[in-house]
N, C-alpha and C positions, 0 to 999 in steps of 0.2 A: 504494500500500500504506500509506504513512504517513498519508495523508488519511483512510483508512478504519480506522485502528487507534487512534483517540484514546480510545475508551471504556476505563474503568478495568478492566473485566473481560477485556479482550483483552491477552494476554501478549505481551511483546516476544520477538523471536526473529531467526532468520536466514532470508532468502529465497534459495533456490538455483534458478537458471534455467539450463537446458541444452537444447541441440538434440540430438535423437535421430534418427538416420538409419535408413532401411530397416525401419520398423515394419510388420508384416504385419497388415492389417485386411481380413477377409473375402477372404483370398487375394490381396490387392493390396498392393504395397509403397508406403509413404508415409513422409513425415518427420513428426516431432512435436516440440512444445516441452513440456518438463517443468518444472513449477513445484512446488517443495517448500518448505514452511515448517516449520522446526524450532524449538521453543520451549524445549528443555532440552538441555544438553550432557551428554555422557558422558565419564568419565575412563578412559583406557586407557594401557597401558604401551608405551613405544617403546624398542626395544632397538637399540643401535648398538655398533660395535666400533672401538676406537682402539688401534692397535698390538696388544699382546697382552691388552688388557683389554676387557671389555664394560661399556658404560654403559647403565643403565636409567633412563629419565626418565618422568615423568607428563605426558601430553598431554590436552588437552580437544578433543573433536570430536563427530561425529554418526554414529550407526549407524541401522539400519533401524527400530529401536524409537523413535528420536528424532523420526520424522516425525509431525507433528500434523495437517497438512493438505496436500493435494496435488492437482494437476490435470495432466492430459495433454491437450494441444491437438493434435488430428490435423489436419494440413495437407493435407486432400483437395483435389482439383482443383475440385470443385463447391462445397463449403462446409466450414466448420470444425465439427468435433464435439469436445466436451470431456468427458472422463471425470474425475469428481471423487471424491476420497477424503478421509475425515475420521476421526480416531481416536475422537472423541466428537461428540455433537450440539451441544455448546456453541459459541457464537459462529458458528453456521453461516451466519447472515445476513450477517455481516461478510465471510466468505470468498466465498460464492456471489453475494450481491446487491451488496455494496459494492465488493469488489475485482475479482472475475471478471465481475460484471454479466451473468449468464447466466440463461436460462430453460430449464426442462425441455423436451426435445424431444418434442413431442406427435405421436407416431406409433405404429403398431400394435405394433411390437416392444416398445417401452418400456411401453405400457399393458398388454400381455399379461403381461409379467414383473411389473409392479407389482400386478396383480390376484392373481397367484399369491403374491407376497410378503405382500400384505395378508391373504389367507386364512390363510396359515401363521402370521402374527403373531397373528391373532385366535384361532386354535385353540390356540396354545401360550402364551397369556397365563394368568396364575394366577387372575384374578378374572373370572368370567363373569356377575357381577351376578345371582347366584341360579340361573343355568343350569348344571347339572352334566353334564359330558361325560366319559365314560371314554375311555381311550386307543383302544379299538376304534372308539368313536364318532367320534373325531377322524380316525382313519385312513379311515373310511368317507366322511366329508365331504370329505377331501382327494382321495380316489380319485374321488368323484363330480364334484369340481371339474375334475379332469383329463378325465374322460369328457365333461363339458359342453363343455370347450374343444375337444376332438377332434371332436365331432359337430356343432358349430355354427360357422358362418363369421363371425358377428358376436356381440359380447358385449352383453347387456342385463341390467342388475342384477336386475330383478324375475324374469325367467326363470331367471337363475343361482341366485337364492335358493330358488326353488321346486324347482329340480332337485337341490339338495344338502342342504337342511335338512328334518328330519322334523317339527318343531313350530314354532308361531308365535313362541314366546318366544325360541328361539335365532335365528330369522330376524330378529326385531325387534332383538335384541341386536347382531346382525351389522351391521344398518343404522346403528345408533348408533356402533358402532366404526368403520365405514367413513367416516362424516362426520368423526369426530375424526382419523382417519388422513389424510384429504385435507387438512384444515386444517393439521395439524402438518407435512406434507410439501409443502404448497403445490402440490398437483396436483389435477386434476379427472379422475376416471375413470368416474364413473357417471351423469353428467347426459345424455350422448348415447351411442348405440351406437357401437362401434368394431370394426374388423376384427381378428379374432383371428389372431395370428401362429402358424402351424403349426410353423415351425422352432423358435420359442422353446418351445412345448409339448413338442416332441420332445426338446429338450435338457434341459428341466427334469424330464421324466418319467424320464430316465436317472439323474438325481441323487436322485430321491425313492425311498426304500425304506420300504414300509409293513411294519415288522417289530416284533413284540412280543418284547422280550428279557427273559426270566424268569430272574433270578439268572444263573448261569453254566451252567445245565442245558439250557435250551430257547430256540429262536428260532422264533416263529410268524409266517409270512408271510400277511398279510391282503390278498387280492386282490379280494374281492367281497362277497357277501351278509353283512351285519352280523348278521342274525337267526340265523346258523348258529354264532355264538360267544357264550357266556354267561359272565359273571364272577360269582364269589361267594366266600364265606368259610365253611369248615366249622366243626363244633362245637369243634374244637381250635384255632381261630383261624388255620388255614392257608388262604392264598388259593389259588384255583384258577380255571382256565378250562375250560369244557365245550364241545367241538367236535362239530358234526354234519356228516356227510359221506355220500356215496353210494358212491363208488368209491375204492379204495385202490390206489396205484401203487407 
């Protein structure tokens, strides 16, 4: 740790190492080593009783918000897996590359989750480089991305783009974003096809809610055809959505 903490931008702190027993991973019990780096102390009150009096003293220590960087090393029988956490993206190379000296596990579960995260990050960025997407457009793309993952066994970037985007500008913009994302996160997702993890897709689908929340009056759930919902502004400046449907339940 000391050898890899010499840069002026890396803050001093406390490294806490502990052994955690009976951690459940995929239904199997295993032990784990916890590494926590705290860079800032918190002040809290310590109350004690002496005879008939109470003493209150100030103490310095750490709480959950003090954790700046962390790692949990799962001591499986076959190999070691490491889960890494960081409060910010600063000094990430010092923690991951210098101290832990780890590489991202290249396997289908991780890659599938990474593609979903990449797509979400792309859709919810503010600057689309001239490409304007409404909230229903974003929901449609995300819905289509899940449909692609569910109906295909292997991921291929070109097929994925053609399946989820309506126009070439958005598709080209996504390719540029993907290249930047891979460089910043030091991963390779799109150069070779990889197997899609159906278990990850099932789990992520449960967490994703395609809901338009309009003030506190309406929630609109968007499940399918984007062409059946139009957005506009009337002559009085009031925003509206126009919905088309066949059956009412």
